VEXLONU-976187 format. One record per residue (C-alpha): x negated, y negated, z. Coordinates in steps of 0.1 Angstrom, whole numbers, padded with zeros to 4 digits, always signed. Layout:
<atoms>
XYZ/...
</atoms>
This chain:
<atoms>
-0958-0350-0090/-0971-0381-0075/-0946-0409-0063/-0956-0431-0091/-0948-0405-0120/-0911-0402-0103/-0911-0437-0100/-0918-0439-0139/-0896-0413-0150/-0867-0433-0131/-0876-0465-0146/-0875-0448-0181/-0842-0433-0178/-0827-0465-0167/-0842-0488-0194/-0839-0460-0218/-0805-0448-0212/-0780-0453-0182/-0796-0439-0153/-0804-0408-0138/-0778-0379-0143/-0770-0357-0120/-0790-0328-0143/-0815-0349-0143/-0826-0350-0105/-0849-0322-0104/-0866-0333-0140/-0874-0365-0121/-0905-0344-0104/-0907-0314-0125/-0909-0333-0162/-0937-0356-0169/-0924-0391-0183/-0941-0383-0220/-0915-0353-0218/-0886-0373-0209/-0893-0394-0237/-0893-0367-0258/-0863-0355-0249/-0845-0389-0250/-0857-0399-0284/-0844-0365-0299/-0816-0372-0322/-0785-0347-0326/-0759-0348-0350/-0737-0380-0347/-0704-0375-0337/-0683-0407-0338/-0664-0427-0313/-0627-0431-0319/-0591-0428-0306/-0565-0402-0308/-0534-0420-0317/-0529-0420-0353/-0540-0448-0376/-0508-0463-0392/-0498-0498-0410/-0489-0511-0377/-0527-0512-0366/-0528-0542-0387/-0533-0580-0373/-0502-0587-0361/-0514-0620-0356/-0513-0629-0393/-0482-0606-0398/-0449-0619-0409/-0433-0591-0396/-0401-0594-0373/-0405-0600-0337/-0394-0569-0325/-0424-0549-0352/-0449-0576-0338/-0443-0562-0303/-0448-0529-0312/-0479-0536-0333/-0493-0552-0302/-0485-0523-0280/-0502-0500-0308/-0532-0519-0312/-0536-0527-0272/-0534-0489-0268/-0561-0479-0295/-0584-0504-0286/-0584-0494-0252/-0588-0457-0260/-0617-0467-0281/-0631-0488-0250/-0628-0457-0224/-0639-0431-0251/-0673-0453-0257/-0679-0456-0221/-0676-0418-0215/-0701-0410-0244/-0724-0439-0229/-0720-0416-0195/-0722-0382-0208/-0740-0384-0240/-0773-0363-0240/-0787-0389-0267/-0791-0415-0240/-0813-0435-0259/-0792-0439-0286/-0761-0452-0266/-0782-0477-0249/-0796-0490-0280/-0760-0492-0294/-0750-0510-0262/-0776-0531-0268/-0765-0539-0303/-0728-0542-0292/-0742-0573-0275/-0761-0587-0299/-0742-0581-0332/-0707-0595-0307/-0675-0594-0326/-0640-0594-0313/-0610-0586-0335/-0575-0572-0326/-0579-0546-0356/-0588-0512-0337/-0598-0497-0372/-0622-0523-0374/-0634-0522-0341/-0640-0483-0344/-0657-0487-0375/-0684-0515-0364/-0686-0495-0332/-0698-0466-0351/-0719-0486-0376/-0737-0497-0347/-0742-0460-0328/-0750-0444-0361/-0780-0475-0370/-0791-0474-0336/-0825-0461-0339/-0827-0464-0374/-0836-0493-0397/-0827-0529-0386/-0823-0535-0426/-0794-0511-0430/-0782-0521-0396/-0780-0559-0409/-0765-0551-0441/-0739-0524-0428/-0724-0551-0402/-0728-0581-0422/-0702-0559-0449/-0678-0549-0418/-0647-0561-0419/-0646-0569-0381/-0675-0591-0384/-0663-0606-0416/-0626-0612-0402/-0644-0626-0370/-0670-0649-0381/-0642-0666-0410/-0659-0651-0441/-0627-0640-0457/-0616-0677-0459/-0651-0681-0476/-0644-0692-0513/-0661-0711-0540/-0655-0749-0538/-0643-0745-0505/-0671-0726-0484/-0667-0718-0449/-0704-0720-0428/-0695-0698-0402/-0704-0663-0409/-0737-0677-0429/-0744-0699-0395/-0742-0672-0375/-0761-0645-0395/-0792-0665-0388/-0791-0684-0359/-0778-0649-0334/-0784-0621-0357/-0815-0624-0373/-0839-0656-0370/-0826-0677-0345/-0825-0716-0342/-0857-0736-0355/-0861-0712-0383/-0835-0730-0409/-0821-0763-0421/-0785-0772-0425/-0789-0771-0461/-0799-0734-0461/-0766-0728-0438/-0748-0742-0466/-0765-0727-0495/-0763-0692-0476/-0725-0700-0471/-0723-0703-0510/-0738-0670-0514/-0718-0653-0493/-0687-0666-0510/-0662-0634-0520/-0675-0614-0493/-0644-0600-0480/-0626-0565-0473/-0592-0545-0482/-0569-0535-0455/-0585-0501-0451/-0617-0517-0440/-0637-0514-0472/-0659-0540-0479/-0651-0558-0511/-0668-0583-0532/-0641-0603-0549/-0663-0619-0580/-0637-0644-0587/-0640-0662-0555/-0683-0663-0555/-0700-0693-0564/-0722-0684-0594/-0741-0715-0595/-0780-0717-0586/-0788-0719-0546/-0821-0725-0528/-0824-0711-0493/-0854-0705-0473/-0879-0719-0499/-0866-0698-0529/-0841-0707-0555/-0817-0687-0578/-0784-0671-0586/-0781-0657-0550/-0755-0637-0536/-0749-0625-0499/-0772-0593-0504/-0800-0617-0518/-0799-0642-0487/-0801-0609-0462/-0830-0596-0479/-0847-0630-0481/-0838-0632-0442/-0856-0602-0435/-0889-0613-0458/-0893-0642-0432/-0913-0630-0395/-0895-0650-0380/-0865-0626-0378/-0890-0596-0366/-0902-0622-0336/-0866-0628-0329/-0853-0594-0326/-0884-0580-0308/-0879-0608-0282/-0844-0602-0275/-0852-0563-0272/-0883-0575-0251/-0860-0594-0226/-0836-0565-0224/-0855-0538-0219/-0886-0551-0205/-0886-0583-0187/-0866-0617-0193/-0899-0633-0188/-0918-0628-0220/-0953-0617-0222/-0960-0638-0258/-0992-0617-0265/-0975-0581-0261/-0943-0596-0281/-0965-0609-0308/-0979-0573-0315/-0948-0556-0314/-0933-0584-0336/-0961-0576-0360/-0958-0540-0357/-0920-0539-0366/-0922-0562-0393/-0948-0539-0409/-0928-0507-0403/-0900-0523-0425/-0879-0528-0393/-0882-0490-0379/-0860-0496-0345/-0870-0461-0332/-0908-0471-0339/-0905-0501-0318/-0888-0485-0291/-0913-0458-0290/-0939-0482-0289/-0922-0498-0258/-0916-0470-0236/-0950-0453-0244/-0970-0483-0234/-0985-0484-0201/-0977-0521-0197/-0937-0510-0197/-0945-0491-0165/-0964-0520-0147/-0947-0528-0112/-0937-0564-0123/-0912-0546-0149/-0895-0519-0126/-0866-0530-0107/-0867-0565-0120/-0834-0566-0140/-0798-0568-0123/-0772-0540-0142/-0750-0553-0160/-0714-0540-0152/-0712-0513-0176/-0749-0502-0166/-0737-0503-0131/-0704-0483-0135/-0723-0457-0161/-0748-0454-0137/-0725-0441-0109/-0706-0422-0131/-0737-0403-0142/-0749-0396-0109/-0718-0386-0088/-0699-0356-0104/-0661-0371-0105/-0629-0363-0119/-0608-0396-0127/-0569-0389-0130/-0563-0427-0146/-0594-0438-0165/-0573-0467-0180/-0581-0481-0143/-0618-0483-0156/-0609-0511-0180/-0597-0536-0148/-0629-0527-0132/-0649-0540-0163/-0626-0571-0166/-0630-0576-0124/-0670-0573-0133/-0671-0595-0163/-0677-0570-0191/-0653-0553-0211/-0665-0531-0239/-0651-0545-0274/-0646-0580-0258/-0676-0600-0253/-0670-0637-0244/-0680-0651-0278/-0700-0644-0306/-0732-0651-0289/-0723-0617-0268/-0727-0614-0230/-0751-0634-0211/-0778-0611-0187/-0795-0613-0155/-0783-0638-0126/-0753-0647-0151/-0738-0614-0141/-0736-0623-0102/-0714-0649-0088/-0690-0651-0058/-0661-0634-0075/-0679-0604-0087/-0707-0600-0061/-0685-0582-0035/-0667-0562-0061/-0701-0545-0072/-0713-0542-0034/-0680-0523-0028/-0673-0502-0063/-0690-0473-0044/-0667-0471-0011/-0637-0481-0034/-0641-0451-0059/-0647-0429-0028/-0615-0437-0011/-0628-0454+0018/-0616-0485+0011/-0589-0503-0011/-0593-0524-0042/-0585-0562-0029/-0591-0581-0059/-0573-0586-0087/-0585-0594-0124/-0586-0629-0132/-0564-0642-0158/-0581-0650-0188/-0562-0655-0222/-0598-0656-0239/-0600-0618-0232/-0564-0612-0233/-0562-0625-0267/-0525-0638-0262/-0512-0603-0248/-0491-0596-0219/-0510-0603-0186/-0525-0575-0171/-0514-0588-0137/-0483-0568-0139/-0501-0533-0147/-0526-0539-0119/-0496-0547-0093/-0485-0511-0108/-0512-0492-0091/-0545-0500-0102/-0556-0504-0064/-0557-0467-0062/-0589-0455-0085/-0573-0422-0083/-0609-0405-0083/-0623-0376-0068/-0658-0371-0064/-0674-0333-0057/-0695-0344-0026/-0702-0305-0020/-0723-0307-0048/-0738-0339-0039/-0748-0322-0006/-0763-0296-0020/-0783-0315-0044/-0797-0339-0019/-0798-0313+0011/-0836-0314+0011/-0841-0347-0006/-0846-0383+0003/-0817-0398-0014/-0834-0436-0018/-0861-0418-0039/-0837-0408-0065/-0810-0436-0063/-0833-0468-0057/-0858-0483-0082/-0873-0504-0053/-0873-0492-0021/-0901-0517-0006/-0875-0544+0008/-0847-0520+0019/-0847-0516+0059/-0832-0480+0060/-0819-0485+0093/-0799-0509+0079/-0780-0483+0055/-0779-0452+0079/-0744-0448+0093/-0754-0432+0127/-0720-0423+0135/-0719-0405+0101/-0752-0390+0093/-0743-0368+0062/-0755-0371+0026/-0722-0386+0016/-0723-0414+0035/-0760-0420+0029/-0755-0420-0007/-0724-0443-0005/-0744-0470+0018/-0773-0469-0008/-0752-0475-0038/-0738-0505-0018/-0770-0525-0010/-0784-0553-0033/-0811-0532-0042/-0789-0508-0064/-0782-0535-0083/-0814-0537-0098/-0831-0511-0125/
</atoms>
């Protein structure tokens, strides 16, 4: 197989998944790109991400609870424990699932349909809705997310009642989830909010339309008039070609290039719309197109923190004694699963790199390999901690030791007759290998650690 084919395969595995897994090293040269894509698209039976702690009445939104102080404290502990477990189980699935394209797409939707609530049951439900529909119909995905208790709670729609409409949910559905700014008016927001009145949920997380709270009056929304409810509004939004254009553009920026090729996006968008919003068809068209493998689209994306961590975990066989430490690394790097900064989700590109994150990113391979201590502490951020006790105390109790054991003997055997940089980096043209090699320790272990510590490894 040619070097060009190897580069294409690496590019596909990074964009359609979370990088090259240790079990895929030989596949890079032994399998065609078409074969790898078929394997990525192959769907197995869906299994939910969950937590082991049983659901109880304590796992409710304690912020609105009238319970005594001691019970509130126990609610906080249980919610935090379950959300942390859900976070780690999602990360573990991202790393180890054979359905890498499903998980990568779910990761994209996790940032697109950004939600952050205290209730772990609601978080679990929304996360699995994203994963289940990740490569299905965008219409189904939009409806299920819009009727999820996590999103209805986060965007205040349980407060949206006739005669007292709350516009938050209707606005974000149009601005961030479907059409984007400039494709609707403030009147559409007001009328849409009226249509969503009464959309709510019960404490078990079941969607409920409360008819007594719904505005039955006539509404004019995006040029149509009728006695619309929330489902009518979502269907009208899906009729707009602006919706297909907005979603396709965002997918292109995430999976291909932040610099949009408008002609390509227009074609993809038209096909997406005409397919009835078939996500799998859209992604297949992207990953099977020759332009996807153009040099300008390879190695041009800065890995998000979760992509960076997952990529290292997929290539290095490791045992993590204290997996909860991984949550601290997420926070240090600025991307905690289940905790997007706001309803717009996480930023991308250069936003991931600043003075407080760059050195941590470059040093993680050395820290996880036990070659240096972690000399950083998480920034106190009440917006992320959500009023909970600071993580600083927990950090000082032992988070400096990642307690990770890596099977370097397996790595040594795997790369014994290979150039590590060919498999670990997307673009080696700017890399001076003399600056990477440790001339006092020429082992494959040190070569791998040093390669992962380069700026080039930050790109995919």
